[in-house]
C-alpha atoms as an extended CHARMM CRD file, in Angstrom:
* protein
*
        75  EXT
         1         1  MET       CA              7.2520000000       -4.5620000000        9.9690000000  PROA      1               0.0000000000
         2         2  THR       CA              4.0420000000       -4.8190000000       11.9340000000  PROA      2               0.0000000000
         3         3  LYS       CA              1.4650000000       -7.5320000000       11.4770000000  PROA      3               0.0000000000
         4         4  GLU       CA             -0.9650000000       -5.0840000000        9.8450000000  PROA      4               0.0000000000
         5         5  THR       CA              1.6670000000       -3.8870000000        7.3840000000  PROA      5               0.0000000000
         6         6  LYS       CA              2.4980000000       -7.4700000000        6.4160000000  PROA      6               0.0000000000
         7         7  ILE       CA             -1.1870000000       -8.2160000000        5.8410000000  PROA      7               0.0000000000
         8         8  ILE       CA             -1.6420000000       -5.1310000000        3.6590000000  PROA      8               0.0000000000
         9         9  ALA       CA              1.5020000000       -5.9310000000        1.6710000000  PROA      9               0.0000000000
        10        10  GLY       CA              0.2900000000       -9.5070000000        1.1530000000  PROA      10              0.0000000000
        11        11  VAL       CA             -3.1350000000       -8.3760000000        0.0050000000  PROA      11              0.0000000000
        12        12  LEU       CA             -1.6440000000       -5.8610000000       -2.4270000000  PROA      12              0.0000000000
        13        13  ALA       CA              0.8120000000       -8.4160000000       -3.8040000000  PROA      13              0.0000000000
        14        14  GLY       CA             -1.9670000000      -10.9900000000       -4.2050000000  PROA      14              0.0000000000
        15        15  ALA       CA             -4.2020000000       -8.4800000000       -5.9470000000  PROA      15              0.0000000000
        16        16  ALA       CA             -1.4060000000       -7.4980000000       -8.3110000000  PROA      16              0.0000000000
        17        17  LEU       CA             -0.6040000000      -11.1100000000       -9.1530000000  PROA      17              0.0000000000
        18        18  GLY       CA             -4.2500000000      -12.0390000000       -9.6200000000  PROA      18              0.0000000000
        19        19  ALA       CA             -4.9280000000       -9.0750000000      -11.8570000000  PROA      19              0.0000000000
        20        20  THR       CA             -1.8560000000       -9.7820000000      -13.9570000000  PROA      20              0.0000000000
        21        21  ILE       CA             -2.8490000000      -13.4150000000      -14.4580000000  PROA      21              0.0000000000
        22        22  ALA       CA             -6.4480000000      -12.5010000000      -15.2540000000  PROA      22              0.0000000000
        23        23  LEU       CA             -5.3780000000       -9.9200000000      -17.8080000000  PROA      23              0.0000000000
        24        24  ALA       CA             -2.8570000000      -12.2990000000      -19.3550000000  PROA      24              0.0000000000
        25        25  LEU       CA             -5.5330000000      -14.9550000000      -19.7930000000  PROA      25              0.0000000000
        26        26  SER       CA             -8.1100000000      -12.5820000000      -21.2320000000  PROA      26              0.0000000000
        27        27  SER       CA             -8.6810000000      -12.3790000000      -24.9700000000  PROA      27              0.0000000000
        28        28  ASP       CA             -7.8580000000       -8.6680000000      -25.3260000000  PROA      28              0.0000000000
        29        29  SER       CA             -5.3270000000       -7.4610000000      -27.8250000000  PROA      29              0.0000000000
        30        30  THR       CA             -1.7710000000       -6.8480000000      -26.6780000000  PROA      30              0.0000000000
        31        31  SER       CA             -2.0370000000       -3.0570000000      -26.5870000000  PROA      31              0.0000000000
        32        32  ASP       CA             -5.2550000000       -3.2130000000      -24.5890000000  PROA      32              0.0000000000
        33        33  LEU       CA             -3.6110000000       -5.6530000000      -22.1970000000  PROA      33              0.0000000000
        34        34  LYS       CA             -0.5890000000       -3.3930000000      -21.7250000000  PROA      34              0.0000000000
        35        35  GLU       CA             -2.8500000000       -0.4000000000      -21.1010000000  PROA      35              0.0000000000
        36        36  LYS       CA             -4.9630000000       -2.2770000000      -18.5600000000  PROA      36              0.0000000000
        37        37  VAL       CA             -1.9150000000       -3.6100000000      -16.7190000000  PROA      37              0.0000000000
        38        38  SER       CA             -0.2630000000       -0.1850000000      -16.5830000000  PROA      38              0.0000000000
        39        39  ASP       CA             -3.5160000000        1.4230000000      -15.3820000000  PROA      39              0.0000000000
        40        40  PHE       CA             -3.9320000000       -1.2420000000      -12.7200000000  PROA      40              0.0000000000
        41        41  PHE       CA             -0.4100000000       -0.7930000000      -11.3860000000  PROA      41              0.0000000000
        42        42  ALA       CA             -0.7650000000        2.9930000000      -11.4500000000  PROA      42              0.0000000000
        43        43  ASP       CA             -3.9460000000        2.7000000000       -9.3900000000  PROA      43              0.0000000000
        44        44  LEU       CA             -2.2530000000        0.2120000000       -7.0700000000  PROA      44              0.0000000000
        45        45  LEU       CA              0.6850000000        2.5580000000       -6.5870000000  PROA      45              0.0000000000
        46        46  ASP       CA             -1.6240000000        5.4800000000       -5.8160000000  PROA      46              0.0000000000
        47        47  ALA       CA             -3.5580000000        3.3980000000       -3.2890000000  PROA      47              0.0000000000
        48        48  SER       CA             -0.3140000000        2.2490000000       -1.6800000000  PROA      48              0.0000000000
        49        49  LYS       CA              0.9090000000        5.8250000000       -1.3720000000  PROA      49              0.0000000000
        50        50  ASP       CA             -2.3660000000        6.8180000000        0.2950000000  PROA      50              0.0000000000
        51        51  LYS       CA             -2.1290000000        3.9240000000        2.7640000000  PROA      51              0.0000000000
        52        52  LEU       CA              1.5060000000        4.6840000000        3.5630000000  PROA      52              0.0000000000
        53        53  ALA       CA              0.7110000000        8.3590000000        4.0690000000  PROA      53              0.0000000000
        54        54  GLY       CA             -1.9790000000        7.3550000000        6.5550000000  PROA      54              0.0000000000
        55        55  PHE       CA              0.4470000000        5.1030000000        8.4060000000  PROA      55              0.0000000000
        56        56  SER       CA              3.0330000000        7.8790000000        8.3900000000  PROA      56              0.0000000000
        57        57  ASP       CA              0.5650000000       10.2920000000        9.9460000000  PROA      57              0.0000000000
        58        58  LYS       CA             -0.3680000000        7.7530000000       12.6230000000  PROA      58              0.0000000000
        59        59  ALA       CA              3.2790000000        6.9600000000       13.3480000000  PROA      59              0.0000000000
        60        60  SER       CA              4.2120000000       10.6190000000       13.7350000000  PROA      60              0.0000000000
        61        61  GLY       CA              1.2300000000       11.1020000000       16.0510000000  PROA      61              0.0000000000
        62        62  VAL       CA              2.3520000000        8.1840000000       18.1990000000  PROA      62              0.0000000000
        63        63  ALA       CA              5.9230000000        9.4880000000       18.1940000000  PROA      63              0.0000000000
        64        64  ASP       CA              4.7060000000       12.8920000000       19.3950000000  PROA      64              0.0000000000
        65        65  LYS       CA              2.7390000000       11.2580000000       22.2110000000  PROA      65              0.0000000000
        66        66  VAL       CA              5.7760000000        9.2340000000       23.2470000000  PROA      66              0.0000000000
        67        67  LYS       CA              7.9460000000       12.3630000000       23.2820000000  PROA      67              0.0000000000
        68        68  ASP       CA              5.3510000000       14.1230000000       25.4380000000  PROA      68              0.0000000000
        69        69  LYS       CA              5.2390000000       11.2260000000       27.8850000000  PROA      69              0.0000000000
        70        70  ILE       CA              9.0440000000       11.0970000000       28.0750000000  PROA      70              0.0000000000
        71        71  SER       CA              9.2110000000       14.8250000000       28.7840000000  PROA      71              0.0000000000
        72        72  GLU       CA              6.5470000000       14.4020000000       31.5190000000  PROA      72              0.0000000000
        73        73  VAL       CA              8.5280000000       11.5930000000       33.1300000000  PROA      73              0.0000000000
        74        74  LYS       CA             11.7570000000       13.6330000000       33.0470000000  PROA      74              0.0000000000
        75        75  SER       CA             10.0170000000       16.6150000000       34.6820000000  PROA      75              0.0000000000
């Protein structure tokens, strides 16, 4: 796990924990609280998928470059 990935995971975990605590301490009714928490985690999951897709694209690009360099060296 790279340093950047660890930082992103820490930020996401902190945001999730903070939001959960804030919602738990708010004075909303239980159903509103459940809806807000589920919406938050759905948004968090979507954002995580977008970030991971971006990292996947970058990683495959780097892998392609490495393969090209290896084939150049072998030639």
